[in-house]
C-alpha angles and dihedrals in degrees: 000000000000089000092056091047091050091048091050091050091050092050091049091050092051092049091046092050091050092050092047090051093054115103115209115214127200131162086265103044145018100210102302093336116103128193113249091032116143121252089249091055092049091048090052094050093046095042088229138108109237113190123195128192116263119270119267115278093240089063095240117148118260140187125225126191127207133175120223143151125253121180090340093309121117109230136190108212122194118200126198115215125192142146115256105248094230107029096032086220117148112253121194117188134177107252106171143009122199128182139171092188120128095224093068112100136167124231088256091055100257113152140157112292094039120131115252093234092053089050093051090048091053090050095047112143095025126109103267137170118201117194141162119253113210112226125161108263094351133109096222134167141158137218117209120202113198124203108201092188096064101018093239132125138204116213120199114201121207137191117190086354092299120120111242104162144019125206126193113197148152114260108266093237091053095048096060 
């Protein structure tokens, strides 16, 4: 009896750890990360100190990319840096989050490894753009889901019609 109880507890711990490691993505959030968040907010959520190079001397905006880990998922974060037009204070905001990790999942259950046609079926009725992605020797495509309410998009990347990555980003027109 004690052996069954111990085994049950171990199974529950494994399931609980797996559920805690999952990162839910919507067009508003990537887990607890939110687009437009300041660098300080991102550092606080990640428990890390990300440092980016200083902005260009001419004051033009710039993008910087870093790779990090969040809840066991490897992420590529893109930050947008610019000077505030009135205060001339440097502003650094989270612009995009990209991951190929298998613990990233959308609210509708889309995750890496899913078939493109299943993904499109789950997103039926939403504003989508489907386009080929030219890669040498690969049959690649992407499906973009636009959210007009918050000006964000989710991009699903496919090779051989299998989902391999999800990107959460500000619409390009809204980021500039």
